[in-house]
N, C-alpha and C positions, 0 to 999 in steps of 0.2 A: 631731651633729643641724642639721639644715638650720634656720637663721634663720626662713623661712617658718614650719614648723611649730611654732616656739616662739611666734612671733608669734599662731597659730591657737591656742595654748594660752592665750594671755593673752587674747585675743579671748572666747574660752568662757568663762572666768574672772570677764572683765567683765559677760559677758550673765549669768551664772549669779546674779551679785547684783542683778539688776534685776527688777523686779516681775513681767514677762513669764517669766523663767526660759529654761529649756533645755528642748528637745524631748527626746523621748525617743533619738533618733538623735545628738542632738548629745551627749548624757551617754553615751552608747558611744563616741563619738569623741573626747570629751574622756579618757575612762579608757582607749582605746588610745593615745592622745599620750603622756597622764601616764607610762603604764607604758612607754612607749618613752624617754622623757626620762628617769626614772628608772635605767634600764638603761644610757644612755648616759653619764649621773654615775658610776655604777659603774665601768663600764669604764674611764673616765678616771682615776677614784680609783685604781683597780688598779694601771694603767699607770704611774702617779706613784710610787705606792708602790714597784712593783717596780725603780724607778728610782735609789730613795732608800737611802743609805749610812749606817751610826753610824761617826762616828770616836772613838775613845777616847782615853787621855790620852798614849800613845804615838805616836799618829798612824795607827794602821792602820785602815784601812777596812773595813767588813763590813756584807753586805747584810742588810739587816730580814728577820727569820725570819716565815715564814709560819704563821700561826694556821690551826686549823680551820676550816672554812665553817661560819657562825653563821646564815646566812639560810634 
């Protein structure tokens, strides 16, 4: 995810805590940006776990087993 979008998420979060709050358009933008951010984090974690291996006592490497999708 681009740094500019993360900055905008943070900007909207700070503004939402002020007395004036967010407009309806800003709330929609915030929801879209948050969903995009969460999807990016999930993709990153999935890629990291796909490249993770377990090593047993004999030194054998094996990939992690995939669990069924719970989302």
